[in-house]
C-alpha positions, 0 to 999 in steps of 0.5 A: 907098805905104801902103794907105788903111784905107778900101781895106783888104780881108780876103782868105780867105772861101773857099767849096767845093763837094764832090761828084761830076760826070759831064761831059756827053759834048759838053763834052770833059771826060769823060776826066778830067785826062789827057784834057781834064779840065784843060781843062774845069776852067778852063772851069768856073771861067770859067763861074762867073766869067762867071755872077758877072759876069752877076748883077753880083755881084762885080768881075772885075778892077780897081778903080773910082776915086771922086772921084779919091782912092781905089780900091774894089772894084766892087760893094762886097760882094766881090772875087775873089782866087783860085779853082780846082778838083780832079779830079772823075773817078769810076769807073763805079760812081761809088765813091770819096770825093766831091772838092772840085770848085770853090772860090772865095776872095774879098777883103772890103772892110773899110770895108763894114759888112754883116751878111751875107757873100756865101756865097749868090752865091759858091755859087750861081755855082759851083753854076750852072757845075757844073750847066751842065757836067754831072750834078753831085751835091752832097755838102757845101759847106764855107766859110771865114767871116770873122765878125769883118768882119760888122756889123749885123743882117739879121732880115728876111733870115733871116725871108725865107729861112725862109718860102721853105724852109718851102714844101718838102714836109714829108716825106720829110726828109733828114739833113745833118751840119753841123760848126764848126771854129776855128783852134787846136791846143788841144782847146778853142781860146780863140777858141771859149771866148770865146762860147756853148756848142755847145748855146747856138749850137744853140738860137739856130740852131733859132730862126733856121731855124724849123720846116722844120729840126730841129737836134740837137747831136753829137759833133765829128769828131776832125779837121776832114777827117773823115767823110761819104765826102768828101775835104775840104781844110782852109780854116783851118790848124790847123783844130780841130773844136769843135761838130757838129750832125745836122739834118733838112731837107726838101731837099738843094740848094746853096741849102739848104746855104747857108741852113744855113751862113749861119744857123749863122754868124748864130747864132755871131755872136749867141752871141758868137763873132766869129772866123773859122770853118770850116763844113761842111754834108754830106749824110749 
């Protein structure tokens, strides 16, 4: 039976939290993958999903019938389609690259014309689960954002977020490296050439962020997996880095990382980029 166009979804919006986790002794996960680590990884995923259910932020399973005609995800914003986690074990001196600790991938109903992708709820539920299970240190947030499925404006939301983060102490500041990648083999893929330049994107992004953050364009890394002592997993295949920025922010938290990536996505949209992108914010 053919799928109704109103029921179609785009699977592939992915959010991944990278860093180090030292599990609390009572969770039974301090031994790593060979001694309880696998069980704790599954528990972390379940914790994240339970948190999402508690917030009523996604449909854990099944579809809701409306008027007996068609089925739609509940609620309308996102519908989990995959999730997982990596080996978070670290040495006693916490050496080695930071890893992708927890990731979630979501379906997005095409019939929903929303100006914002569910980056915040997906990140928050994963971050809550990691903090609940142990001492979690965030090193980077990476997201695959399908900008082509967004529509409309969210000016009020960007103003509210700018007001919220401007209340952080003005000093000291921290440096965050942000990178943009798109799918393509060429040095400058056509998908990137169809919109504004890195400098134009950065200027719009700076306006969205306000005085709480300074944005300076930089040279993109050679590959989407490079830099920062983080072992990245590509969310786009193939992924070609096209822009990079050095940001000075007043705080480094999962929420602040979400703010950087969400506004970066909005800056890309406003400068004509309406293709799936891979965005990364990493603590320098």
